[in-house]
MIDO-742859 format. One record per atom (N, C-alpha, C, CB): x, y, z; residue in one letter. Coordinates in steps of 0.001 Angstrom, whole numbers, padded with zeros to 6 digits, always signed. Each point is the difference from the previous one (the first is absolute). Glycine has a CB too. Example, Ala and Ser with C-alpha at 12.3 -4.5 7.8 and 13.67 -1.06 7.14 Angstrom:
<atoms>
+013190-005690+007800a
-000890+001190+000000a
+000900+001200+000000a
-001892-001173+001246a
+001542+002223-001966s
+000820+001190+000060s
-000770+001090+000730s
+001184-000628-002145s
</atoms>
This chain:
<atoms>
+162050+132159-014184m
-000060-001002+000938m
-001417-000538+000053m
+001885+001032+001261m
-002211-002337-000989s
-001403-000401+000157s
+000273-001110+001182s
-001043+000492-002702s
-000163-000506+003506r
-000130-001094+000861r
-001273-000986-000340r
+001177+001563+001750r
-000599-002789-001766l
-000862-001016-000508l
-000303-001040+000987l
+000868+000440-002153l
-002243-000893+002289r
-000116-001086+000933r
-000543-001251-000689r
-000344+001652+001850r
+001164-002752-001937i
-000324-001300-000761i
-000394-000980+000972i
+001595+000414-001816i
-002845-000966+001266v
-000441-001110+000926v
+000037-001205-001149v
-001701+001501+001963v
+002470-002608-001803h
+000445-001053-000950h
-000485-001275+000593h
+002069+001253-000826h
-003239-001878+000599r
-000492-001236+000573r
-000077-001095-001172r
-001370+001346+001872r
+002099-002448-001521t
+000180-001151-000755t
+000188-001181+000735t
+000824+001325-001563t
-000862-002569+001031g
-000099-001070+000538g
-000338-001272-000941g
-000520+001512+001892g
+000250-002615-000835f
-000283-001259-000800f
-001349-000717+000510f
+002627-000324-000369f
-003505-000268-000241s
-001158-000487+000354s
+000019-001453-000393s
-001099+002223-000180s
+000748-003198+000898y
+000130-001324-000070y
-001521-000728+000011y
+002455+000309+001173y
-002430-001306-002166e
-001302-000935-000099e
-000175-000753+001155e
+000202-000256-002312e
+000890-000327+002826l
-000152-000929+001321l
+001238+000881+000967l
-000791-002924-001333l
+000466+002863+002675p
+000933+000750+000926p
+001294-000501-000233p
-001632+000372+001724p
+002551+000587-001598a
+001493-000144-000027a
+000361-000229+001555a
+000425+001630-002241a
+000379-002630+002453t
+000333-000273+001259t
+001040+000762+000681t
-000745-001960-000648t
+001568+002541-000290a
+001088+000834+000275a
+000552+000621-001177a
+000437-001318+001844a
+000132+002704-001736s
+000570+000432-000956s
+001073+001003+000272s
-001957-000612-001024s
+002957+000640+000215y
+001401+000919+000310y
+000187+000782-000867y
+001114-001426+000973y
-001146+002816-000686n
+000114+001172-000914n
+000890+000899+000136n
-001879-000236-000180n
+002194+001020-000845e
+000620+001223+000048e
-000528+001162-000830e
+001789-001380+000510e
-001794+002462-000107a
-000767+001201-000626a
+001055+001225-000173a
-002387-000743+001197a
+002268+001313-002271r
+000948+001280-000486r
-001128+000850-000306r
+002262-001072-001116r
-002785+001715+001968m
-001006+001013-000091m
+000131+001273+000705m
-001258-001794-000314m
+002275+002027+001055l
+000317+001178+000878l
+001055+000922-000807l
-000420-001441+002297l
+000269+002634-002445p
+000947+000938-000766p
+001092+000353+000943p
-001817+000997-001487p
+002955-000688+001017v
+001175+000347+000826v
+000385+001545-000273v
+000874-002554-000091v
-000250+003040+001041n
+000478+001408-000195n
+001028+000253-000773n
-000708+000312+001853n
+000765+000522-002531s
+001120+000557-001134s
-000038+001326-000256s
-000098-001919-001126s
+001001+002718+000326n
+000065+001212+000046n
-001325+000659-000727n
+002609-000320+000185n
-003368-000643-000917e
-001191+000605-000813e
-001222-000526+000886e
+001143-000041-002624e
-001022-000640+003556q
-001407-000345+000767q
+000328-000142+001228q
-001121-001130-001639q
+000194+001686+002592f
+000250-000077+001635f
-001373-000757+000517f
+001560+002505+000304f
-001400-003659+000366v
-001026-000733+000361v
-000406+000547+001439v
+000772-002034-001511v
-002016+002458+001551l
-000557+000522+001144l
-000805-001048+000798l
-000017+002188-001164l
-000641-003382+000536q
-000447-000992+000632q
+000079-001243-001019q
-001423+001588+001561q
+001487-002869-000830a
+000129-001112-000671a
-000263-001249+000705a
+001424+001242-001202a
-002440-001878+001129n
-000294-001279+000659n
-000652-001197-000682n
-000131+001484+001706n
+000369-002542-001217l
-000720-001223-000810l
-000975-000648+001120l
+002198-000627-001763l
-003415+000430+001289q
-001080-000688+000641q
-000185-001462-000660q
-001139+002346+000537q
+001042-003289+000349i
+000101-001358-000589i
-001323-000819+000658i
+002897+000075-000254i
-003465-000626-000466h
-001248-000750+000348h
-000109-001324-000690h
-001110+002138+000346h
+001167-003294+000449p
+000100-000085+001486p
+001063+000561+000535p
-001067-001802-000066p
+001121+002349+001241a
+001022+000694+000572a
+001308-000908+000208a
-001822+001481+001073a
+002929-000814-001274a
+001388-000693+000117a
+001002+000924+000285a
-000576-001657-001525a
+001476+000894+002253a
+001176+000932+000420a
+000789+000343-001281a
+000232-001071+002406a
+000401+002235-002668q
+000825+000364-000853q
+001538+000029+000282q
-001975+001061-000606q
+002949-001179-000356h
+001356+000192+000147h
+000483+000849-001115h
+000225-002121+001184h
+000454+003055-001214g
+000396+000790-001056g
+001517+000095-000135g
-002108+001205+000283g
+002466-001135-001504y
+001524+000054-000481y
+000020+000878-001366y
+000631-002528+001053y
+000496+002920-001292v
+000351+000674-001231v
+000522-001105-001006v
+000583+002255+001281v
-001102-002107-002476d
+000659-001261-000839d
+001312+000336-000716d
-002339-000867-000466d
+002984+000328-000521y
+001082+000076-000632y
-000132+001322-000916y
+000371-002619+000214y
-001455+002748-000631w
-000144+001114-000905w
-000669+001384+000641w
-000196-001906-001819w
+000231+001849+003123g
-000517+001200+000731g
-001524+000087+000422g
+001797+001071-001275g
-002391-001974+001197t
-001567-000055+000191t
-000194-000535+001116t
-000615-000205-002093t
-000458+000823+002896q
-000555-000244+001311q
-000861-001263-000372q
-000006+002584+001031q
+000289-003704-000073v
-000867-001237-000158v
-000678-000201+001302v
+001510-001114-001709v
-002497+000643+001803s
-000713-000517+001217s
-000313-001424-000231s
-001002+002217+000551s
+001407-003123+000322t
-000266-001320-000147t
-000873-000478+001134t
+002108-000264-001234t
-002953-000603+001006f
-000864-000579+000957f
-000543-001425-000504f
-000620+002424+000785f
-000061-003096+000412e
-000510-001290-000236e
-001365-000136+000887e
+002498-000974-000515e
-003258+000246-000264v
-001508-000147+000516v
-000067-001498+000041v
-001200+002209-001081v
+001132-002553+002492l
+000042-001501+000332l
-001441-000536+000399l
+002491+000262+000850l
-003452+000632-000989t
-001634-000639+000188t
-000614-000074-001213t
-000440+000974+002133t
-000432-001917-002280p
-000866-000160-001264p
-000699+001297-000380p
-000406-002414+000587p
+000608+002632-002003h
-000729+001453-000306h
-000212-000337-001590h
+001319+001982+001952h
-002629-001241-002416t
-000331-000090-001408t
+000500+001109-000749t
-001908-001205+000543t
+002417+002130+000147e
+000223+001563-000514e
+001362+000376+000854e
-002861+000828-000417e
+003901-000352-000482l
+000787+000862+000805l
+000152+001496-000627l
+001229-002174+000813l
-001507+002850-000110s
+000062+001730-000285s
+001198+000711+000503s
-002436+000104+000245s
+003001+000621-000976v
+000905+000817+000344v
-000108+001496-000354v
+001149-002005-000098v
-001338+003030+000848t
-000305+001260-000301t
+001047+000937+000475t
-002300-000629+000034t
+003042+001240-001087a
+000987+000987+000443a
-000396+001356-000054a
+001553-001457-000672a
-001430+002353+001529t
-000427+001525+000113t
+001099+000699+000267t
-002126-000350+000804t
+002389+001232-001786s
+001139+000972-000129s
-000333+001230-000051s
+001096-001401-000999s
-000440+002431+001546v
-000117+001666-000430v
+001629+000241-000195v
-002449+000996+001654v
+002338-000363-003025v
+001314+000347-000439v
-000056+001386-000551v
+000590-002374-000473v
+000520+003141+000974e
+000158+001288-000732e
+001219-000268-001134e
-000824+001561+002271e
+000302-001213-003578v
+000853-000025-001209v
+000382+001237-000284v
-000980-001793-000870v
+002408+002043+000912r
+000667+001145-000537r
+001237-000050-000854r
-000941+000783+001856r
+000317-001355-003160p
+001055-000356-001000p
+000588+001366-000470p
-001200-002252-000804p
+002588+001765+000611s
+000816+001252-000888s
+000095-000402-001269s
+001452+000776+001710s
-002474-000257-002752l
+000165-000271-001301l
+001026+000592-000742l
-002053-000359+000187l
+002711-000364-000885r
+001265+000310-000559r
+000100-000823-001314r
+001070+000508+002330r
-000050-000274-003270e
+000199-000362-001159e
+000915-001429+000291e
-000271+002648-001134e
-000008-003692+000282a
+001055-001259+000246a
+001181+000272-000012a
-001190-001311-000876a
+002100+000870+001873p
+001367+000210+000190p
+000666-000462-001185p
-000155-000185+002382p
+001366+000605-002905d
+000679-000369-001069d
+001423-000472+000157d
-001479+001466-000969d
+001920-002316+000265m
+001337-000473-000293m
+000213-000602-001085m
+000236-000151+001915m
+001142-000102-002310s
+000259-000475-001396s
-000225-001559+000079s
+001785+001961-000616s
-001723-002577-000483w
-000270-001481+000054w
+001324-000625+000371w
-001893+000023-001783w
+003158+000553+001612d
+001182-000472+000579d
-000128-000021+001596d
+001301+000907-002080d
-001511+000276+002386d
-000113+000148+001555d
-001104-000940+000629d
+000731+002491-000242d
-001735-002696-000486l
-001132-000840+000366l
+000571-001694+000045l
-001861+001983-001257l
+002499-002105+000384a
+000608-001474-000030a
+000941-000252+001179a
-000087-000014-002552a
+000925+001004+002965m
+000872-000167+001099m
-000970-000117+001221m
+002034+001327-001104m
-002856-000645+001221v
-000830+000061+001331v
-000894-001220+000234v
-000049+002495-000225v
-000505-002846-000958r
-000843-001437+000096r
+000662-001244+000675r
-001004+000732-002151r
+002155-000674+001825s
+000768-001289+000591s
+000802+000260+001254s
+000232-000847-002314s
-000445+001948+002953s
+000510+000453+001299s
-000475-000685+001190s
+000190+002026-001017s
-001644-002195+000929t
-000340-000969+001386t
-001162-001026-000661t
+000396+002100+002258t
-000522-002885-001319t
-001007-001177-000210t
-001332+000469-000253t
+001250-001405+001460t
-001666+002563-000827k
-001664+000273-000384k
+000051+000743-001303k
-000984+000287+002518k
+001897+000275-003088f
-000045+000631-001318f
-000027-001311-000976f
+001382+002384+000710f
-000531-003257-000449v
+000039-001028-000870v
-001278-000915+000060v
+002491+000179+000200v
-003037-000413+000974e
-001382-000499+000165e
-001036+000836-000836e
+000648-000799+002357e
-000616+002175-002216f
-001000+000504-000956f
+000110+000121-001307f
-000420+000923+001574f
+001435-001295-001872t
+000387+000004-001577t
-000314-001399-000612t
+001992+001731+000362t
-001807-002874+000384e
-000463-001263-000566e
-001475-000231-000059e
+002043-000833+000793e
-002312+000040-001695q
-001422-000337-000255q
-000527-000998+000996q
+000349+000443-002403q
-001663-000510+002571t
-000712-000939+000720t
-001049-000814-000826t
+000417+001505+001918t
-001099-002416-001434r
-001008-000775-000960r
-001028+000935-000291r
+000356-002284+000917r
-000721+003212+000029l
-001236+001029-000549l
+000483+000887-000859l
-001215-000009+001940l
+002534+000701-001818t
+000250+001142-000687t
+000830-000422-001350t
-000068+001435+002305t
+000344-002637-002535q
+000963-000607-001162q
-000970+000566-001470q
+001138-002699+001631q
-000274+003419-002168p
-000756+000588-001311p
+000008-000853-001130p
+000597+002151+000622p
-001551-001952-001624p
+000149-000666-001085p
+000859+000732-000929p
-002062-001043+000418p
+002179+000571-001606a
+001052+000432-001124a
-000426+001348-000394a
+000471-002352-000964a
-001838+002582+000770g
-000421+001209-000420g
+000150+001148+001032g
-001479-001298-001442g
+001393+001007+002669v
+000467+001044+000910v
+001223+000118-000077v
-001509-000259+001346v
+002459-000554-001190v
+001420+000432-000042v
+000391+000595-001142v
+000477-001608+001341v
-001013+001340-002541d
+000461+000751-001218d
-000614+001280+000008d
+000296-001979-001317d
-001328+002293+001954l
-000655+001332+000020l
+000824+000766+001047l
-002445-000831-000671l
+003027+000181+001756a
+000754+000878+001105a
+001309+000232-000452a
-001209-000900+001892a
+001888-000057-002759r
+001233+000436-000699r
-000111+001010-000829r
+000672-001949+000127r
-001760+001987-000979e
-000056+000975-001074e
-000154+001320+000705e
-001022-001598-001741e
+000282+001696+002876l
-000186+001224+000714l
+001278+000497+000602l
-002296-000668+000443l
+003146-000020+000009a
+001301+000078+000601a
+001043+000510-001019a
-000644-001879+001572a
+000557+001535-002608d
+000715+000282-001279d
-000339+001529-000479d
-000133-002648-000682d
-001086+002957+001024k
-000594+001310-000483k
+000306+001199+001024k
-001928-001372-001204k
+002306+000942+002409h
+000167+000992+001144h
+001515-000208+000732h
-002801-000054+000417h
+003251+001352-000207d
+001514+000157+000476d
+000134-000515+001395d
+000384+002074-001412d
-001459-002228+001978n
+000211-000333+001601n
-001157-000858+000416n
+001182+002265+000600n
-000676-003054+000671p
-001012-000930+000404p
-001551+000778+000532p
+002287-001675+000709p
-002150+002983-000149a
-001061+000506+000437a
-001002+000200-001058a
+001304+000889+001706a
-000819-000385-002819a
-000971+000313-001071a
-000456-001195-000533a
+000995+002035-000547a
-000136-003246+000645t
-000521-001416-000740t
-000897-000574+000984t
+002146-000605-001369t
-002185+000825+002822a
-000884-000500+000741a
-001534+000611+000022a
+002131-000573+001148a
-002062+001931-001475m
-001293+000682-000237m
-000547-000563-001331m
+000715+002183+001275m
+000070-002247-002245a
-000505-000512-001263a
-000554-001301+000009a
+001527+001304-000951a
-001123-002351+001666i
-000227-001315+000353i
-001377+000061+000621i
+002481-000641+000306i
-002605+001465+000847a
-001478+000048+000668a
-000826+000441-000974a
+000632+000509+002237a
-000410+000510-003039a
-001126+000469-000981a
-000166-001067-000974a
+000493+002456+000197a
+000539-003284-000773a
-000362-000936-000931a
-001041-001151+000649a
+002377+000539-001202a
-001942-000906+002340v
-000897-001077+000700v
-001535+000631+000311v
+002309-001121+001211v
-002447+002325-000993y
-001142+000625+000087y
-000665+000056-001271y
+000842+001148+001802y
-000403-001117-002906d
-000520+000175-001368d
-000344-001395-000421d
+001390+002103-000587d
-000755-003111+001208n
-000210-001409-000626n
-000904-000913+000877n
+002327+000168-001075n
-002609+000089+002353i
-000731-000761+000829i
-001333+000837+000339i
+002194-001223+000897i
-003349+000577-001098e
-001141+000633+000596e
-000545-000367+001332e
-000427+000228-002159e
+000366+000778+002977y
-000476-000400+001453y
-001364-000720-000121y
+001194+002070+001131y
-001126-003342-000712t
-001400-000796-000056t
+000112-000934+001197t
-000382+000014-002691t
-000843+000108+003487k
+000043-000928+001111k
-000712-001235-000229k
+000197+001831+001401k
+000233-002719-000773g
-000592-001309-000180g
+000651-001046-000794g
-001835+001211+000263g
+002958-000754-001114v
+000518-000833-001130v
+001313-000690+000621v
-000973+001643-002028v
+001539-001092+003193t
+001297-000725+000359t
-000282-000283+001526t
+001756+001237-001813t
-000802-001878+002432g
+000035-000314+001347g
+001503+000255+000705g
-001967-001737-000602g
+002152+001224+001762v
+001165+000338+000708v
+001275-000495-000710v
-001367-000054+002082v
+000926-001258-002758q
+001322-000836-000535q
+000068+000368-001500q
-000199-002175+001690q
-000399+003112-002057t
-000003+000424-001637t
+001534+000592-000131t
-002898+000792-000347t
+003386-001327-000599t
+001550+000578-000353t
-000167+001166-001022t
+001241-002425+000265t
-000084+003129-000113a
+000097+001244-001122a
-000290-000447-001447a
+001842+001123+001408a
-001155-002368-001905a
-000246-000564-001250a
-001463-000224-000291a
+002180-000999+000188a
-002817+000502+000814h
-001465-000266-000331h
-000819+001217-000050h
+000188-002141+001055h
+000047+003342-000241a
-000548+001260-000016a
+000371+000776-001505a
+000214+000005+002829a
+000935-000223-003161w
+000289+000656-001164w
-000547-000679-001170w
+001916+000850+001047w
-001947-002260-000988e
-000592-000563-001316e
-001456+000422-000166e
+001530-002028+000130e
-002197+002021+001032n
-001546+000501-000169n
-000357+001389+000001n
-000465-001892+001048n
+001572+002649-000784k
-000098+001535-000095k
-001095+000465+001186k
+000543+000027-002835k
-000864-000842+003894k
-000756+000485+000918k
+000415-000494+001463k
-001747+000170-001833k
+001541+000526+002792g
+000223-000102+001463g
-000411+000950+000815g
+001617-001066-000524g
-001085+001105+001787v
-000260+000894+001041v
+001320+000454+000414v
-002121-001055+000710v
+002178+002045+000454c
+001225+000511+000216c
+001294-000970+000267c
-001499+001812+000789c
+001044-003036-000056q
+001129-000920+000101q
+000494-000167-001158q
-000749-001057+001686q
+000174+000350-002923d
+000431-000301-001067d
+000888+001088-000696d
-001922-001469+000037d
+001369+002807+000077i
+000824+001200-000679i
+001289+000042+000597i
-001952+001414-000424i
+001913-001514+001906a
+001231+000224+000410a
+000958-000891-000071a
-000981+001221+001106a
+000328-002896-001391h
+001002-000834-000260h
+000797+000132-001378h
-001348-001361+001512h
+000309+001880-002475v
+000579+000143-001420v
+001176+001198+000045v
-002477-000777-001182v
+001940+001593+001947t
+001091+001091-000093t
+001425-000206+000766t
-002053+001500-000196t
+001888-002418+001055l
+001136-000340+000832l
+000913-000806-000952l
-001342-000025+002293l
+000683-001125-003023g
+000619-000779-000805g
+000771+000893-001071g
-001741-001842+000521g
+000896+002858-001107a
+000843+000757-000834a
+001107+000649+000391a
-001713+000161-000907a
+001437+000584+001994l
+001219+000731+000632l
+001185-000930+000368l
-001632+001673+000957l
+001513-002694-000443r
+000931-001040+000330r
+000665-000465-001147r
-001280-000625+001803r
+000607+000630-002856s
+000643-000751-001334s
+000878+000845-000543s
-001881-001250-000622s
+001924+002600+000830v
+001044+000851-000673v
+000940+000458+001374v
-001718+000984-002312v
+001722-001554+003417g
+000948+000196+001162g
-000391+001014+000917g
+001723-000680-001358g
-003064+001081+001399i
-000228+000987+000915i
-000658-000655+001199i
-000156+001762-001793i
+000853-001738+003055p
-000623-000588+001036p
-001393+000684+000395p
+002341-000691+000705p
-003202-000328-000307a
-001517+000652+000146a
-000633-001211+000952a
-000352+001449-002695a
-000522-000806+003519r
-000788-000585+000942r
-001455+000083+000104r
+001876+000291+000910r
-002596-001215-000374y
-001403+000055+000001y
-000548+000517+001316y
+000006-001840-001621y
-000910+002723+001581v
-000451+000844+001065v
-001524-000446+000047v
+001793+002101-000333v
-002154-002133+001742s
-001340-000273+000205s
-000457+001094+001127s
+000252-002666-000693s
-001580+003222+000415g
-000723+000843+000877g
-001311+000186-000305g
+001854+000990+000404g
-002181+000438-000485y
-001411+000320-000176y
+000196+001221-000744y
-001089-001068+002087y
-000020+001411-002835l
+000049+001329-000841l
-001455+000445+000180l
+001912-000639-001894l
-001842+001823+002469q
-001418+000778+000114q
-000352+000503-001511q
+000455+000939+002650q
-001434-001751-003103s
-000211+000135-001484s
-000840+001320-000396s
+000064-002635-000135s
-000623+003303+001124k
-000612+001166-000495k
+000799+001282+000379k
-002206-001217+000136k
+002703+001813-001295a
+000974+001056+000527a
-000568+001248+000735a
+001360-000731-001890a
-002745+000880+001425d
-000487+001206+000724d
-000999-000264+000905d
+000516+001257-001761d
-000194-002610+002730a
-001058-000258+001028a
-000055+001089+001166a
+000312-002511-000534a
-001469+002606+000985e
-000109+000985+001132e
+000594-000573+001169e
-002026+000978-000854e
+002140-000130+001915i
+000570-000383+001324i
-001262-000780+000644i
+001809+002172+000301i
-001472-003342+000198g
-000975-000694+000561g
-000944-001070-000929g
+000174+002091+001523g
+000164-001881-002834e
-000362-000904-001003e
+000646-001513+000082e
-000275+002178-001356e
-000436-003028+001314t
+000435-001515-000123t
-000229-000441-001208t
-000435-000503+002105t
+001560-000164-002924i
+000033-000500-001242i
+000124-001783+000406i
+001236+002560-001334i
-002151-003026+000485v
+000422-001483+000072v
+001008-000375-000939v
-002141-000538+000708v
+003186-000150-000404g
+001150-000167-000619g
+000606-001317+000003g
+000195+002155+000467g
+001019-002455-000673e
+000845-001336+000030e
+001333+000295+000013e
-001560-001230-001187e
+002280+000124+001598s
+001464+000138+000010s
+000460+000400-001428s
+000239-001758+001901s
+000840+002348-001966h
+000785+000543-001051h
+001179-000367-000192h
-001085+001507+000239h
+001703-001532-001421a
+001376-000353-000272a
+000770+000849-000973a
-000740-002168+000505a
+001911+002598-000223w
+000781+000714-001010w
+001515-000316+000049w
-001726+001807+000124w
+002545-000994-000578v
+001479-000543-000164v
+000671+001175+000677v
-000092-001470-002361v
+001370+001037+002626e
+001246+000996+000211e
+001227-000528-000762e
-000805+000674+002390e
+001275+000320-003065w
+001342-000347-000798w
+001177+000865+000634w
-001326-000488-002345w
+002513-000132+002108f
+001199+000557+000374f
+000956+000629-001150f
-000282-001664+001857f
+000266+003096-001874t
+000894+000553-000926t
+000697+001086+000493t
-001312-000727-001626t
+002182+000560+002881g
+000489+000968+000615g
-000593+000116+001565g
+000349+001030-002430g
-001593-001274+002471d
-000884-000225+001285d
-001026-000807-000441d
+000418+002110+001128d
-001047-002528+000007w
-001403-000769-000268w
-001121+001128-000365w
+000590-002050+001837w
-001497+001740-002984f
-000867+000880-000406f
-001211-000831-000033f
+001587+001509-001221f
-002774-001164+001672g
-001161-000461-000119g
-000863+000532-001170g
+000318-000349+002327g
-001081-000751-002882y
-000886+000516-001287y
-001240-001203+000009y
+002305+001213-001739y
-003358-000550+001500d
-001250-000881-000051d
-000447-000118-001513d
-000795+000771+002446d
+001400-001972-003139p
-000182-000145-001638p
-001422-000252-000212p
+002311-001029-000511p
-003383+000504+001540t
-001222-000071-000468t
-000781+001244-000174t
+000162-002046+000922t
+000137+002862-000251n
-000598+001392-000079n
+001000+001196-000695n
-001371-000764+002255n
+002364+000278-002725m
+000955+001101-000335m
+000167+001136+001016m
-000589-000527-002279m
+001026+000201+003366l
-000019+001073+001143l
+001254-000266+000812l
-002628+000176+000180l
+003270+001159+000058h
+001064-000100+001070h
-000627-000103+001244h
+001578+001264-001209h
-000546-002130+002238i
-000746-000181+001147i
-000009+000970+000760i
+000321-001922-000096i
-001657+002280+000730g
-000279+001221+000487g
-000814-000269+001203g
+000163+001144-002201g
-001002+000046+002542e
-000504+000004+001476e
-001132-000775+000179e
+000790+002118+000333e
-001299-002896-001545r
-001198-001019+000028r
+000388-001273+000230r
-001162+001215-001458r
+002646-001677+001231h
+000645-001144+000131h
+000523-000359+001500h
+000535+000427-002451h
-000954-001526+003099v
+000538-000243+001261v
+000538-001503-000142v
-001648+001737+001329v
+002867-001717-000936l
+001192-001229-000415l
-000327-000832+001202l
+002242+001341-001275l
-002393-002681+001230i
+000050-001287+000857i
+001272-000668-000108i
-002344-000341-000281i
+002567-000061-001081a
+001026-001241-000020a
+000887+000253-001246a
-001687-001829+001117a
+002737+001286-001168r
+001009-000024-001285r
+000551-001546+000004r
+000881+002783+000164r
-000590-003226-001436g
+000586-001186-000186g
+000488-000111-001509g
-001449-000964+001921g
+001692-000451-002265r
+000307-000218-001376r
-001244-000004-000733r
+002001-001246+000508r
-002966+000655-000172d
-001457-000226-000615d
-001113-000029+001052d
+001036-001377-001849d
-002175+000949+001359y
-001205-000119+000932y
+000261-000854+000887y
-001489+000484-001454y
+002379-001554+001427k
+000021-001025+001203k
+000629+000274+000802k
-000286-001434-000932k
+001214+002607+001146d
+000666+000500+000950d
-000792+001028+000949d
+001890-000493-001551d
-003189+000868+000969v
-000773+001059+000754v
-001456-000423+000165v
+001517+001819-000914v
-001872-003138+000525s
-001463-000313+000270s
-000474+000405+001150s
+000173-001706-001188s
-001369+002411+001303p
-000551+000559+001425p
-000217-001060+000964p
-001172+001820-001088p
+000710-003069+000675l
-000508-000952+001039l
+000211-001237-000790l
-001801+001471+001325l
+002750-002510-000592r
+000159-001337-000320r
+000322-001016+001167r
+000693+000975-002136r
-000917-001944+001891g
+000098-001032+001137g
-000376-001447-000479g
-000612+001865+001693g
+000681-002945-000853v
-000439-001241-000062v
-001121-000254+001082v
+002270-000630-000958v
-003080-000490+000569y
-001011-000185+000795y
-000268-001721+000066y
-000953+002632-000635y
+000270-003060+001448a
-000218-001522+000180a
-001494-000237+000313a
+002430-000382+000914a
-002827-000599-001584g
-001676-000523+000535g
-000846+000513-000933g
+000227+000086+002500g
+000110+000912-003431a
-001321+000379-000701a
+000360-000465-001605a
-000760+002314+001797a
-000365-002503-002449s
-000163-000540-001235s
+000104+000965-001254s
-001343-001599+001290s
+001131+002906-000933a
+000259+001058-001055a
-000254+001145+000707a
-000602-001214-002019a
+001081+002271+001256s
-000001+001421+000437s
-000134+001181-001018s
+001350-000977+001707s
-001931+002023-001371g
-000123+001215-000671g
+000672+001158+000649g
-002019-000877-000822g
+002099+001873-000081v
+000946+001140+000457v
-001005+001126-000042v
+002413-000844-000965v
-002401+001756+001962f
-000856+001383-000211f
+000809+001143+000173f
-002013-000963+000833f
+001798+002208-001388v
+000937+000929+000230v
-001053+001261+000108v
+002265-001215-001296v
-001918+002351+001904k
-000625+001177+000002k
+000710+001083+000317k
-001664-001115+000394k
+001980+002243-000972v
+000768+001092+000418v
-000875+001324-000120v
+002183-001259-000727v
-002047+002167+002008e
-000598+001175-000021e
+001104+000934+000251e
-002224-000844+000682e
+002038+002031-001485i
+001041+000945+000289i
-000744+001318+000247i
+001824-001218-001425i
-001452+001855+002370t
-000630+001404+000544t
+000991+001066+000075t
-001608-001186+001395t
+001457+002281-002079r
+000756+001236+000034r
-000492+000693+001261r
+000295+000199-002583r
+000860-000067+003560e
-000316+000729+001207e
+000433+001448+000135e
+000114-002146+000928e
+000986+002420-001939a
+000599+001273-000199a
+000617+000150-001208a
+000269+000143+002153a
</atoms>
């Protein structure tokens, strides 16, 4: 078990004052069998009233509007989470059983269909099919796909953006965790394995001392269904463990973006992000 304090500050800056902005944030963790939220709050500047709801994918969403002129919108999420994962092997079922299950509910179907961001190029489809033909079950295939994506894409900052597709990342063989997750999802779905995008945080230093603060960033990984949902971090080839804090799930990044909205009265904007993770226990 580990206890992590996460401070995530993000927002927009404007060259000219925005007269109004309407926003939604997905930055607060949820309770689950693997994590217990001890504290979670959102601070907004300029101050704004918040309204919360749980979206279709089970994510906590905070909505707010700022109706006074402002040159910067800042949102800070502070969370303290106890992470108690039950590390286990990937659940297993046969291809025939999986074919029956994935058509049983709408959400399984949605997590099997591709999106614009996950649509795999022919090379990824061929690789995934080759790996599926080599393995007797979906669970082994999924692990092999994650390893193949890891081997083929170099983690490189600054070469992609939030609109980058899996096809583009695969062609350039470079990207960040978001891109690696999208390519992995595209490959898994192409062979009929339901898979979903997960956003959250990773305490990147495995041997961090208690009280030590690490400057980090939002992280992305995947979950696939092969008898039960199983989380895996293909960027780092890690099972989801006590250093991962889950915030949101969806079909791709667009379903889980931490902060988005619309604004009026400004000519241009920039985005800033800072994440600090402190191990408390």
